SELUM-396167 format. One record per residue: residue number from 1; residue in three letters; x, z, y of N, C-alpha, C in turn. Coordinates in steps of 0.05 Angstrom, whole numbers, plus 32768, in hexadecimal, padded with zeros to 4 digits. Layout:
<sites>
<site nr="NUM" rest="ALA" n_u="X" n_w="Z" n_v="Y" ca_u="X" ca_w="Z" ca_v="Y" c_u="X" c_w="Z" c_v="Y"/>
...
</sites>
This chain:
<sites>
<site nr="1" rest="ILE" n_u="809A" n_w="7FBD" n_v="7ED8" ca_u="80AC" ca_w="7FCF" ca_v="7EE5" c_u="809D" c_w="7FE9" c_v="7EEE"/>
<site nr="2" rest="VAL" n_u="8085" n_w="7FE5" n_v="7EF9" ca_u="8075" ca_w="7FFC" ca_v="7F02" c_u="806E" c_w="800E" c_v="7EEA"/>
<site nr="3" rest="ASP" n_u="8064" n_w="8002" n_v="7ED4" ca_u="805D" ca_w="8012" ca_v="7EBD" c_u="8075" c_w="8020" c_v="7EB2"/>
<site nr="4" rest="ALA" n_u="808C" n_w="8013" n_v="7EB0" ca_u="80A4" ca_w="8020" ca_v="7EA6" c_u="80AE" c_w="8036" c_v="7EB8"/>
<site nr="5" rest="ALA" n_u="80AA" n_w="8033" n_v="7ED2" ca_u="80B3" ca_w="8047" ca_v="7EE5" c_u="80A5" c_w="8062" c_v="7EE1"/>
<site nr="6" rest="PHE" n_u="808C" n_w="8060" n_v="7ED9" ca_u="807C" ca_w="8079" ca_v="7ED7" c_u="8077" c_w="8081" c_v="7EBA"/>
<site nr="7" rest="ASP" n_u="8083" n_w="8074" n_v="7EA7" ca_u="8080" ca_w="807B" ca_v="7E8B" c_u="8093" c_w="8092" c_v="7E84"/>
<site nr="8" rest="ALA" n_u="8089" n_w="80AA" n_v="7E80" ca_u="809A" ca_w="80C1" ca_v="7E7A" c_u="80A9" c_w="80BE" c_v="7E60"/>
<site nr="9" rest="GLY" n_u="809F" n_w="80AE" n_v="7E4E" ca_u="80AC" ca_w="80AA" ca_v="7E34" c_u="80C4" c_w="8097" c_v="7E34"/>
<site nr="10" rest="ARG" n_u="80C7" n_w="8089" n_v="7E4A" ca_u="80DD" ca_w="8076" ca_v="7E4C" c_u="80F1" c_w="807F" c_v="7E62"/>
<site nr="11" rest="ASN" n_u="810A" n_w="807B" n_v="7E5D" ca_u="811E" ca_w="8082" ca_v="7E70" c_u="8125" c_w="8069" c_v="7E80"/>
<site nr="12" rest="THR" n_u="8118" n_w="8066" n_v="7E97" ca_u="811B" ca_w="804D" ca_v="7EA7" c_u="8122" c_w="8053" c_v="7EC4"/>
<site nr="13" rest="PRO" n_u="8139" n_w="805F" n_v="7EC9" ca_u="813F" ca_w="8066" ca_v="7EE5" c_u="8141" c_w="804E" c_v="7EF7"/>
<site nr="14" rest="ARG" n_u="8149" n_w="8037" n_v="7EED" ca_u="814B" ca_w="801F" ca_v="7EFE" c_u="812F" c_w="8016" c_v="7F07"/>
<site nr="15" rest="CYS" n_u="811C" n_w="8017" n_v="7EF4" ca_u="8100" ca_w="8010" ca_v="7EFC" c_u="80F5" c_w="8023" c_v="7F10"/>
<site nr="16" rest="ARG" n_u="80FA" n_w="803D" n_v="7F0C" ca_u="80F1" ca_w="8051" ca_v="7F1F" c_u="80FD" c_w="804D" c_v="7F3B"/>
<site nr="17" rest="ALA" n_u="8118" n_w="8048" n_v="7F3C" ca_u="8126" ca_w="8043" ca_v="7F55" c_u="811B" c_w="802A" c_v="7F63"/>
<site nr="18" rest="THR" n_u="8115" n_w="8015" n_v="7F53" ca_u="810B" ca_w="7FFC" ca_v="7F5E" c_u="80EF" c_w="8001" c_v="7F6B"/>
<site nr="19" rest="ILE" n_u="80DE" n_w="800F" n_v="7F5D" ca_u="80C3" ca_w="8014" ca_v="7F69" c_u="80C5" c_w="8026" c_v="7F81"/>
<site nr="20" rest="GLU" n_u="80D6" n_w="803A" n_v="7F81" ca_u="80DA" ca_w="804B" ca_v="7F98" c_u="80E4" c_w="803B" c_v="7FB0"/>
<site nr="21" rest="MET" n_u="80F7" n_w="8029" n_v="7FAB" ca_u="8101" ca_w="8019" ca_v="7FC1" c_u="80EC" c_w="8006" c_v="7FCC"/>
<site nr="22" rest="PHE" n_u="80DD" n_w="7FFA" n_v="7FB9" ca_u="80C7" ca_w="7FE7" ca_v="7FC1" c_u="80B3" c_w="7FF5" c_v="7FD3"/>
<site nr="23" rest="VAL" n_u="80A8" n_w="800C" n_v="7FCA" ca_u="8093" ca_w="8019" ca_v="7FDA" c_u="809E" c_w="8025" c_v="7FF4"/>
<site nr="24" rest="SER" n_u="80B8" n_w="802C" n_v="7FF4" ca_u="80C4" ca_w="8035" ca_v="800D" c_u="80C5" c_w="801E" c_v="8022"/>
<site nr="25" rest="ILE" n_u="80CE" n_w="8006" n_v="8018" ca_u="80CF" ca_w="7FEF" ca_v="8029" c_u="80B3" c_w="7FE6" c_v="8032"/>
<site nr="26" rest="LEU" n_u="80A0" n_w="7FE7" n_v="801F" ca_u="8084" ca_w="7FE0" ca_v="8026" c_u="8079" c_w="7FF3" c_v="803B"/>
<site nr="27" rest="GLY" n_u="807F" n_w="800D" n_v="8038" ca_u="8076" ca_w="8021" ca_v="804B" c_u="8082" c_w="801C" c_v="8066"/>
<site nr="28" rest="SER" n_u="809C" n_w="8016" n_v="8066" ca_u="80AA" ca_w="8011" ca_v="8080" c_u="809E" c_w="7FF9" c_v="808E"/>
<site nr="29" rest="GLU" n_u="809A" n_w="7FE3" n_v="8080" ca_u="808F" ca_w="7FCB" ca_v="808C" c_u="8072" c_w="7FCF" c_v="8094"/>
<site nr="30" rest="ALA" n_u="8062" n_w="7FDD" n_v="8084" ca_u="8047" ca_w="7FE2" ca_v="808C" c_u="8046" c_w="7FF3" c_v="80A5"/>
<site nr="31" rest="GLY" n_u="8058" n_w="8007" n_v="80A7" ca_u="805A" ca_w="8017" ca_v="80BF" c_u="8063" c_w="8007" c_v="80D7"/>
<site nr="32" rest="ASN" n_u="8076" n_w="7FF5" n_v="80D3" ca_u="807E" ca_w="7FE4" ca_v="80E9" c_u="8067" c_w="7FD3" c_v="80F4"/>
<site nr="33" rest="LEU" n_u="8057" n_w="7FC8" n_v="80E2" ca_u="8040" ca_w="7FB8" ca_v="80EB" c_u="802B" c_w="7FC9" c_v="80F9"/>
<site nr="34" rest="ALA" n_u="8026" n_w="7FE1" n_v="80ED" ca_u="8013" ca_w="7FF3" ca_v="80F9" c_u="801B" c_w="7FFB" c_v="8115"/>
<site nr="35" rest="LEU" n_u="8035" n_w="7FFF" n_v="8119" ca_u="8040" ca_w="8006" ca_v="8133" c_u="803E" c_w="7FEF" c_v="8146"/>
<site nr="36" rest="LYS" n_u="8044" n_w="7FD7" n_v="813D" ca_u="8043" ca_w="7FC0" ca_v="814F" c_u="8027" c_w="7FBB" c_v="815A"/>
<site nr="37" rest="VAL" n_u="8013" n_w="7FC0" n_v="814A" ca_u="7FF7" ca_w="7FBA" ca_v="8153" c_u="7FE8" c_w="7FD4" c_v="815A"/>
<site nr="38" rest="LEU" n_u="7FF6" n_w="7FEA" n_v="8159" ca_u="7FEB" ca_w="8004" ca_v="815F" c_u="7FD1" c_w="8009" c_v="814F"/>
<site nr="39" rest="ALA" n_u="7FD4" n_w="8007" n_v="8135" ca_u="7FBE" ca_w="800A" ca_v="8122" c_u="7FB7" c_w="8027" c_v="811E"/>
<site nr="40" rest="THR" n_u="7FB0" n_w="8035" n_v="8133" ca_u="7FAA" ca_w="8051" ca_v="8131" c_u="7F92" c_w="8058" c_v="8120"/>
<site nr="41" rest="GLY" n_u="7F81" n_w="8044" n_v="811C" ca_u="7F69" ca_w="8047" ca_v="810A" c_u="7F70" c_w="8046" c_v="80ED"/>
<site nr="42" rest="GLY" n_u="7F89" n_w="803D" n_v="80E7" ca_u="7F92" ca_w="803C" ca_v="80CB" c_u="7F99" c_w="8021" c_v="80C2"/>
<site nr="43" rest="ILE" n_u="7FA6" n_w="8020" n_v="80AB" ca_u="7FAD" ca_w="8007" ca_v="809E" c_u="7FA0" c_w="8007" c_v="8082"/>
<site nr="44" rest="TYR" n_u="7F9C" n_w="7FEE" n_v="8078" ca_u="7F90" ca_w="7FEB" ca_v="805E" c_u="7FA2" c_w="7FDA" c_v="804D"/>
<site nr="45" rest="LEU" n_u="7FAA" n_w="7FE4" n_v="8036" ca_u="7FB9" ca_w="7FD4" ca_v="8022" c_u="7FA7" c_w="7FCB" c_v="800D"/>
<site nr="46" rest="ALA" n_u="7FA8" n_w="7FB2" n_v="8006" ca_u="7F96" ca_w="7FA7" ca_v="7FF2" c_u="7FA5" c_w="7F93" c_v="7FE0"/>
<site nr="47" rest="GLY" n_u="7F99" n_w="7F8C" n_v="7FCA" ca_u="7FA4" ca_w="7F78" ca_v="7FB9" c_u="7FB1" c_w="7F84" c_v="7FA0"/>
<site nr="48" rest="GLY" n_u="7FBB" n_w="7F72" n_v="7F8F" ca_u="7FC6" ca_w="7F7A" ca_v="7F76" c_u="7FDF" c_w="7F8D" c_v="7F78"/>
<site nr="49" rest="VAL" n_u="7FF0" n_w="7F87" n_v="7F8B" ca_u="8008" ca_w="7F98" ca_v="7F8E" c_u="8000" c_w="7FB5" c_v="7F95"/>
<site nr="50" rest="ALA" n_u="7FED" n_w="7FB8" n_v="7FA7" ca_u="7FE5" ca_w="7FD3" ca_v="7FAF" c_u="7FD8" c_w="7FE1" c_v="7F97"/>
<site nr="51" rest="VAL" n_u="7FC8" n_w="7FD3" n_v="7F88" ca_u="7FBA" ca_w="7FE0" ca_v="7F71" c_u="7FCE" c_w="7FE7" c_v="7F5B"/>
<site nr="52" rest="HIS" n_u="7FE1" n_w="7FD5" n_v="7F55" ca_u="7FF4" ca_w="7FDA" ca_v="7F40" c_u="8009" c_w="7FEE" c_v="7F47"/>
<site nr="53" rest="THR" n_u="800E" n_w="7FF2" n_v="7F60" ca_u="8022" ca_w="8006" ca_v="7F68" c_u="8015" c_w="801F" c_v="7F74"/>
<site nr="54" rest="LEU" n_u="7FFB" n_w="8023" n_v="7F70" ca_u="7FED" ca_w="8039" ca_v="7F7B" c_u="7FFA" c_w="8054" c_v="7F77"/>
<site nr="55" rest="ARG" n_u="8002" n_w="8059" n_v="7F5F" ca_u="800F" ca_w="8073" ca_v="7F59" c_u="8029" c_w="8076" c_v="7F69"/>
<site nr="56" rest="ALA" n_u="8038" n_w="8061" n_v="7F6C" ca_u="8051" ca_w="8063" ca_v="7F7C" c_u="804A" c_w="8066" c_v="7F9A"/>
<site nr="57" rest="LEU" n_u="8035" n_w="8059" n_v="7FA3" ca_u="802D" ca_w="805B" ca_v="7FBF" c_u="8025" c_w="8078" c_v="7FC7"/>
<site nr="58" rest="GLN" n_u="801C" n_w="8087" n_v="7FB3" ca_u="8014" ca_w="80A3" ca_v="7FB8" c_u="802B" c_w="80B6" c_v="7FB9"/>
<site nr="59" rest="GLU" n_u="8043" n_w="80AD" n_v="7FB4" ca_u="805A" ca_w="80BE" ca_v="7FB5" c_u="8066" c_w="80BE" c_v="7FD1"/>
<site nr="60" rest="PRO" n_u="8077" n_w="80D1" n_v="7FD7" ca_u="8081" ca_w="80D4" ca_v="7FF3" c_u="8091" c_w="80BC" c_v="7FFE"/>
<site nr="61" rest="SER" n_u="809D" n_w="80AC" n_v="7FEE" ca_u="80AF" ca_w="8097" ca_v="7FF9" c_u="809F" c_w="8082" c_v="800A"/>
<site nr="62" rest="PHE" n_u="8086" n_w="807C" n_v="8002" ca_u="8076" ca_w="806A" ca_v="8012" c_u="8071" c_w="8075" c_v="802E"/>
<site nr="63" rest="MET" n_u="8066" n_w="808D" n_v="802F" ca_u="805F" ca_w="8099" ca_v="8049" c_u="8078" c_w="809F" c_v="805A"/>
<site nr="64" rest="ARG" n_u="808E" n_w="80A6" n_v="804C" ca_u="80A7" ca_w="80AB" ca_v="805B" c_u="80AF" c_w="8091" c_v="8069"/>
<site nr="65" rest="GLY" n_u="80AE" n_w="807B" n_v="805B" ca_u="80B5" ca_w="8061" ca_v="8067" c_u="80A1" c_w="8059" c_v="807D"/>
<site nr="66" rest="PHE" n_u="8088" n_w="8060" n_v="8079" ca_u="8073" ca_w="8059" ca_v="808C" c_u="8076" c_w="8069" c_v="80A6"/>
<site nr="67" rest="THR" n_u="807C" n_w="8083" n_v="80A4" ca_u="807C" ca_w="8094" ca_v="80BB" c_u="8097" c_w="8097" c_v="80C9"/>
<site nr="68" rest="ASP" n_u="80AC" n_w="8090" n_v="80BC" ca_u="80C7" ca_w="8094" ca_v="80C7" c_u="80CD" c_w="807F" c_v="80DC"/>
<site nr="69" rest="LYS" n_u="80C3" n_w="8084" n_v="80F4" ca_u="80C5" ca_w="8072" ca_v="810B" c_u="80D1" c_w="807F" c_v="8123"/>
<site nr="70" rest="GLY" n_u="80E5" n_w="8090" n_v="811F" ca_u="80F3" ca_w="809D" ca_v="8135" c_u="80E0" c_w="80AE" c_v="8146"/>
<site nr="71" rest="ARG" n_u="80E1" n_w="80AA" n_v="8160" ca_u="80D1" ca_w="80BA" ca_v="8173" c_u="80B3" c_w="80B4" c_v="8170"/>
<site nr="72" rest="LEU" n_u="80AC" n_w="809F" n_v="8162" ca_u="808F" ca_w="8099" ca_v="815E" c_u="8085" c_w="80A3" c_v="8143"/>
<site nr="73" rest="SER" n_u="8095" n_w="80B3" n_v="8135" ca_u="808D" ca_w="80BD" ca_v="811A" c_u="8074" c_w="80CE" c_v="811B"/>
<site nr="74" rest="ASP" n_u="8071" n_w="80DE" n_v="8130" ca_u="8059" ca_w="80EF" ca_v="8132" c_u="8040" c_w="80DE" c_v="8135"/>
<site nr="75" rest="LEU" n_u="8041" n_w="80C8" n_v="8143" ca_u="802B" ca_w="80B6" ca_v="8145" c_u="8024" c_w="80AA" c_v="812A"/>
<site nr="76" rest="MET" n_u="8039" n_w="80A1" n_v="811C" ca_u="8035" ca_w="8094" ca_v="8102" c_u="8029" c_w="80A7" c_v="80ED"/>
<site nr="77" rest="LYS" n_u="802F" n_w="80C1" n_v="80EF" ca_u="8025" ca_w="80D4" ca_v="80DC" c_u="8006" c_w="80D7" c_v="80DF"/>
<site nr="78" rest="ARG" n_u="7FFB" n_w="80CE" n_v="80F6" ca_u="7FDE" ca_w="80D0" ca_v="80FA" c_u="7FCF" c_w="80B6" c_v="80F2"/>
<site nr="79" rest="VAL" n_u="7FDE" n_w="80A2" n_v="80EA" ca_u="7FD2" ca_w="8088" ca_v="80E3" c_u="7FCA" c_w="8089" c_v="80C5"/>
<site nr="80" rest="PRO" n_u="7FB0" n_w="8087" n_v="80BF" ca_u="7FA8" ca_w="8089" ca_v="80A3" c_u="7FAF" c_w="806F" c_v="8094"/>
<site nr="81" rest="VAL" n_u="7FB5" n_w="8073" n_v="807B" ca_u="7FBB" ca_w="805C" ca_v="8069" c_u="7FA6" c_w="805C" c_v="8053"/>
<site nr="82" rest="HIS" n_u="7F99" n_w="8045" n_v="8050" ca_u="7F84" ca_w="8042" ca_v="803C" c_u="7F8D" c_w="802D" c_v="8028"/>
<site nr="83" rest="ILE" n_u="7F87" n_w="8031" n_v="800E" ca_u="7F8D" ca_w="801E" ca_v="7FFA" c_u="7F73" c_w="8015" c_v="7FED"/>
<site nr="84" rest="ILE" n_u="7F6E" n_w="7FFB" n_v="7FEE" ca_u="7F56" ca_w="7FEF" ca_v="7FE3" c_u="7F5C" c_w="7FE9" c_v="7FC6"/>
<site nr="85" rest="VAL" n_u="7F4D" n_w="7FF6" n_v="7FB4" ca_u="7F52" ca_w="7FF2" ca_v="7F97" c_u="7F3E" c_w="7FE0" c_v="7F8A"/>
<site nr="86" rest="THR" n_u="7F29" n_w="7FD9" n_v="7F98" ca_u="7F16" ca_w="7FC6" ca_v="7F8C" c_u="7F20" c_w="7FAA" c_v="7F92"/>
<site nr="87" rest="ASN" n_u="7F15" n_w="7F97" n_v="7F84" ca_u="7F1C" ca_w="7F7B" ca_v="7F88" c_u="7F0D" c_w="7F70" c_v="7FA0"/>
<site nr="88" rest="ALA" n_u="7F18" n_w="7F75" n_v="7FB8" ca_u="7F0A" ca_w="7F6E" ca_v="7FD1" c_u="7F06" c_w="7F50" c_v="7FD3"/>
<site nr="89" rest="ALA" n_u="7F19" n_w="7F40" n_v="7FCA" ca_u="7F16" ca_w="7F23" ca_v="7FCD" c_u="7EFE" c_w="7F19" c_v="7FBC"/>
<site nr="90" rest="LEU" n_u="7EFB" n_w="7F24" n_v="7FA4" ca_u="7EE5" ca_w="7F1B" ca_v="7F93" c_u="7ECB" c_w="7F25" c_v="7F9F"/>
<site nr="91" rest="SER" n_u="7ECA" n_w="7F3D" n_v="7FA9" ca_u="7EB1" ca_w="7F47" ca_v="7FB5" c_u="7EAA" c_w="7F36" c_v="7FCE"/>
<site nr="92" rest="GLY" n_u="7EBD" n_w="7F2F" n_v="7FDE" ca_u="7EB8" ca_w="7F1E" ca_v="7FF5" c_u="7EAF" c_w="7F03" c_v="7FEE"/>
<site nr="93" rest="ALA" n_u="7EBA" n_w="7EF7" n_v="7FD9" ca_u="7EB2" ca_w="7EDC" ca_v="7FD0" c_u="7E95" c_w="7EDD" c_v="7FC6"/>
<site nr="94" rest="ALA" n_u="7E8F" n_w="7EF2" n_v="7FB7" ca_u="7E74" ca_w="7EF5" ca_v="7FAD" c_u="7E60" c_w="7EF8" c_v="7FC3"/>
<site nr="95" rest="ALA" n_u="7E66" n_w="7F08" n_v="7FD7" ca_u="7E54" ca_w="7F0C" ca_v="7FEE" c_u="7E51" c_w="7EF2" c_v="7FFE"/>
<site nr="96" rest="TYR" n_u="7E66" n_w="7EE3" n_v="8001" ca_u="7E64" ca_w="7ECA" ca_v="800F" c_u="7E52" c_w="7EB7" c_v="8000"/>
<site nr="97" rest="ALA" n_u="7E57" n_w="7EB5" n_v="7FE6" ca_u="7E47" ca_w="7EA3" ca_v="7FD5" c_u="7E29" c_w="7EAB" c_v="7FD6"/>
<site nr="98" rest="PHE" n_u="7E24" n_w="7EC5" n_v="7FD5" ca_u="7E08" ca_w="7ECE" ca_v="7FD6" c_u="7DFB" c_w="7EC7" c_v="7FF0"/>
<site nr="99" rest="GLU" n_u="7E09" n_w="7ECA" n_v="8006" ca_u="7DFD" ca_w="7EC5" ca_v="8020" c_u="7DFC" c_w="7EA7" c_v="8027"/>
<site nr="100" rest="ASN" n_u="7E0E" n_w="7E97" n_v="801E" ca_u="7E11" ca_w="7E7C" ca_v="8027" c_u="7E0A" c_w="7E66" c_v="8013"/>
<site nr="101" rest="LEU" n_u="7E07" n_w="7E6D" n_v="7FFA" ca_u="7E02" ca_w="7E58" ca_v="7FE6" c_u="7DE7" c_w="7E5B" c_v="7FD9"/>
<site nr="102" rest="ARG" n_u="7DD4" n_w="7E66" n_v="7FE7" ca_u="7DB9" ca_w="7E68" ca_v="7FDC" c_u="7DA9" c_w="7E4E" c_v="7FE0"/>
<site nr="103" rest="ASP" n_u="7DA6" n_w="7E3F" n_v="7FCB" ca_u="7D96" ca_w="7E26" ca_v="7FCC" c_u="7D87" c_w="7E22" c_v="7FB2"/>
</sites>
């Protein structure tokens, strides 16, 4: 769906609408969580979904969902959003193995 949504050679308005709705909802929920815990230092999105939808996350619908919090919108506009594109789980597992499994 993601590939079809951004393929200029294919006419896939449903795929495009699906991705826009998904990232808008993701942005809204990420913003809700950031607001609940006052994550003024920022939030980090990681994993396969973040990597595969990176192009869509860079479009306005994600940040609009993230920051549209009524009277707290100005606060949310100052919260940075970071996307981890490396395989953090694999890096963490390798570091753990290196530190703890030396025998």
